[in-house]
C-alpha positions in Angstrom: 112.2 29.4 38.0 110.9 26.8 35.6 109.2 28.2 32.6 105.6 28.8 33.5 106.2 29.2 37.2 105.0 32.4 38.8 107.7 34.1 40.9 106.7 34.4 44.5 106.1 37.9 46.0 109.1 39.6 47.5 109.9 38.2 50.9 108.1 34.9 50.3 110.2 31.7 50.2 108.9 29.0 47.9 109.4 25.6 49.5 109.7 22.4 47.5 106.6 20.2 47.6 108.6 17.3 49.0 111.8 17.4 50.9 115.0 16.4 49.0 115.6 13.4 51.2 113.8 10.1 51.9 110.9 10.3 54.3 109.6 6.7 54.3 109.8 4.6 57.5 112.4 2.1 56.2 114.8 4.9 55.1 114.7 6.9 58.3 115.4 4.3 60.9 118.0 1.7 61.9 115.3 -0.9 62.7 112.0 -1.4 60.9 109.5 -4.3 61.1 106.9 -3.9 58.3 105.3 -7.2 59.5 106.1 -7.7 63.1 104.9 -11.4 63.2 107.9 -12.3 61.0 110.3 -11.2 63.6 108.9 -12.9 66.8 111.3 -15.1 68.8 108.8 -15.8 71.7 105.1 -15.8 71.9 103.1 -16.7 75.0 99.7 -16.5 76.6 99.5 -16.3 80.4 103.2 -17.1 80.6 103.1 -20.7 79.4 100.7 -21.4 76.6 101.4 -20.3 73.0 98.7 -18.8 70.7 98.3 -17.8 67.1 98.1 -13.9 67.1 95.3 -12.1 65.3 97.0 -10.0 62.5 94.8 -7.2 61.2 96.1 -4.5 58.8 98.8 -2.3 60.3 99.2 1.5 59.9 100.0 3.0 56.6 103.5 2.1 55.5 103.5 -1.2 57.4 102.2 -4.7 56.8 100.1 -6.5 59.3 99.8 -5.6 63.0 99.3 -7.8 66.0 96.2 -7.8 68.2 97.0 -9.1 71.7 94.8 -9.8 74.6 95.6 -8.7 78.2 97.7 -11.8 79.1 99.4 -12.2 75.7 103.0 -11.3 75.0 105.3 -11.4 72.0 109.1 -10.8 72.0 111.7 -10.2 69.3 114.8 -11.2 71.1 117.2 -11.3 68.2 116.8 -7.9 66.4 119.9 -6.1 67.7 122.6 -5.5 65.1 125.9 -6.9 66.4 127.7 -3.5 66.6 124.8 -1.5 67.9 126.0 -0.8 71.5 123.0 1.5 72.2 120.5 -1.2 71.7 122.5 -3.6 73.9 122.2 -1.3 76.8 120.5 2.1 77.2 123.5 3.6 79.0 125.4 3.4 75.7 122.9 5.7 73.9 124.8 9.0 74.0 122.5 10.5 71.4 119.3 9.2 73.0 116.9 6.5 71.9 113.6 6.9 70.1 111.0 4.3 69.1 107.4 4.3 68.0 104.5 2.0 68.9 101.3 2.4 67.1 98.2 1.5 69.2 94.7 1.4 68.0 
C-alpha cells in the first residue's frame, strides 16, 4: 500500500479506480467515426435528391451527429479496411460482429 492508504478489511479486495487499459471509444474498436458526416459516400432524400444534413452535437466522446428525416439516408460505402474479411461479409465473422448506434 502507498503510504497513507488504509488497508482494506480482511476478505475485501481493493479495486483500482480505473482499469489498467484504455476505455475510450477510439482505443477499443476497429472502426470509429467521431464525426460521421466526414465519412459519407452517399447522401439522398427520397432516393434521388440530395440534402444538407442537420448536425447536432453527438454523444459524449464523439463529434457531431446526424439528424435524418423519414426519407433521408446516408451511406459510408468505403470504410472497410482492405484485409478485414469480416466486414466484407458477415459469414467471415467467426468471432461475431458488434456495433453501436446511438439514437436520440
